[in-house]
N, C-alpha and C positions, 0 to 999 in steps of 0.2 A: 636791405638785410643781406648779410653775407651768405655765401653758398653753404657754409658750415651750419648757419642757423636754419636755413631751409631744410638741410639734411636732417638736422636734429628734430625739427617739428614733423617732418615726414615720417621719421622712425616712430615718434610718439603716436601719431595718428594710425600708422600701420599696426602698432602694438595694440592700440585700443580696439581697432576693428577685429584683429585676430582674437583678442580676449572675448569679444562678443560672439564670434563664430565658434570659438572653442567650446565644445560640449553644449551646443544649443539645445538638443533634445534632453540632455541630462538636467538642464535647468528648467525647461518648460514642462517636461513630462515626468521626470523622476525615474527611478529605477524599478518601481512596482506598478502593477496595473490590476484593477478589480475586474474579475470575470464572474459571470453568473452561469450556473449549470443546473439544468432541469433534466429529469428522467421521466420517460413515458413507457407504458406497456405497448406491445405490438398493436393493440387496438386503439392507441392514442390517448389512453387515460393517464393523467399526470400522477406520478408517485413522488411524494415528498418524504424526505428523511432518509433516502438511500445513502449508504456510505460511499464516498467518492475519494479516490486517491489521485491527486493532480501532481505531475512530475515533469521537471525539465532538468537541464544540466546544472541548475543553480540551487534548487531546493525541492523538497517534497512537502505537500500540504494535504491534510485530511480534512474533508468538509462534508456537509450533508446537502443532498440535492434540494434545490429550491432556494438555497442561500447564495450569497455573493462572497467571494474571498479574494484578498490581495495575493498576487503571485509575482515573483521576480520576472522582470522583462528579460528576454534573451533572444539571440538569433536562432536558437534551437527550437524545434517544435515542442509543443506541450502535450504530454500523454495523459489521458483521463480514463479511469476505469471505475465504474460504479457497480455495487453489489447490493442485492436485496434478497432475503430468504424467499425461496420458491420461484425465483426468476433467474434466467440466464444473464450473465454479466452484460452491462452496457459499456462498450469501449469506444473511445474516440481519440482523434488526433487534431490538435489545433495548430494550423500552419502559421508560423511567425512571418510577418512582413515589415519592411522598413516603413517608419512613420514619416510625417511631414518634416519633423526636425532633422532627421537623418538626410532626407532628400534635399532640404534647404542647404545643409552644410556641403553636400556634394556639388550642388549646382553653383553655389557662390564661390566655391573653392576652398572651403574650410576643411582641408585634409586632416589637420590635427583634430579638429572638433569631431569629424566623422569617425576618426579612429577611436576617440574617447567614447562617443556614443555607442560604437560597436562593442567596445570592451566592457562597458558597464551594462549593456543591454538596453539602455534608455532609448536607443534609436529604433526599437522594434515594438510592434503591437500584435496582440492576439485578438481573435474574435471576442467581443465583450459579453455575448449571451449565446449559449449553445444548448441544444436539446438532444439528449442521447436517448436511444431506444433500447430497452432490454432485449437481449438476443441478437444485437447487431453491432457491427463495427462501422463507424462513420468518420468522415473527414470534413473538417471545418476550415475553410480558407478565408482569412481576413479580407482578401481582395474581393470576395464575393459578398461581403456584408455591407448593407446600406445603413449608415449611421450606427445606432446601437440596437437595431431590431434583432429579434430572436432568429437564430440560424438552425435550419433542419439538417444542413450538411448533406454530404453525398455518401450513400451506402457503399461500403467496400466489401463487406462479408458478414458472416454470422458467428455467434458464439453458442455454446451449449452449457446446460446445467451440469455441474460436477456430479459424477456418480459415485456413491459410497462404495468402498471396497467390499467385495463379496467374501463370505467365510470360506475357508478352504474345504474342499469336498472330503467327507468322512468315508472311511472304508465301509463296505457293506457289513451289516450286522453290528456295527458300532454306533451307538447313539451319540449324537452331537452334544457336547456339554452345554448346559444352560448357563447363560451369562449372568453373573451375580448371585448364583445359588451355590452354597457350600454344602458339602456332604456332612452329615451328622457325625460327630466324633465317636470313635469306637471305645466303649468303656473298658478299662483294664480288667484282666481276668481276676475272678474272686478265688482266693485260695481257701479251700475247705480243710480245716485241720483234721487229721486222721485220729480216730479214737485210740486211746492208749489201753493196753491190757491191764486189768485189775488183779491178775494172778500174782500171788506171793509165794516165795520159797520159804518153807519151814525148816526148823533145825532138824527135825526127823528126816527130812529129805536129804539134808547134807550129811547126816550120819550114815545114811544108806549108801552113800558114795564112798565111804571109807572102807578099807579092807577089814575083814572080820578078825577079831583077836584070836590067837592060838589057844 
């Protein structure tokens, strides 16, 4: 076989290998991942149905604690905040880590595939199951998770219940207005007609005003 023929088949094989390596994680993992979020009280009691906002640089998702939801994969961390009436917010951060597909591309030399996986976010994983605690801020690192077990995370700080704004202080001697109470309308003044005089002027009275005849 001529050298040109070997060169041609070499290019074909190289192109085939490159196509396999390109976007390996994008093919095997996809661009979304399902994560489960649970919320607990400081005493460790599970609270279901809390409203949770899950956010990264690709999308925002609203869910209820106790459920699982698909999120877009990304190299950026995932921010989580859950709220429940009567409880301080439960906040958390899920650290993004490179997955097996991304690592394989880098080790084998698939630079183009690694770049694609990074651009689409398919080369990264978040922790798959996280437990947040009301009144606390926690950090969840995928590298510390074994399989798909639930993660308690690492406590970073605390949160507080939002305090309602107080009413402005009233000056002394002035009663604070009652909310939702309206003053009774003042009725318009009643006009009382004045009595008319019934006195009449007679002709004799008019004649008395005329000068006397000579």
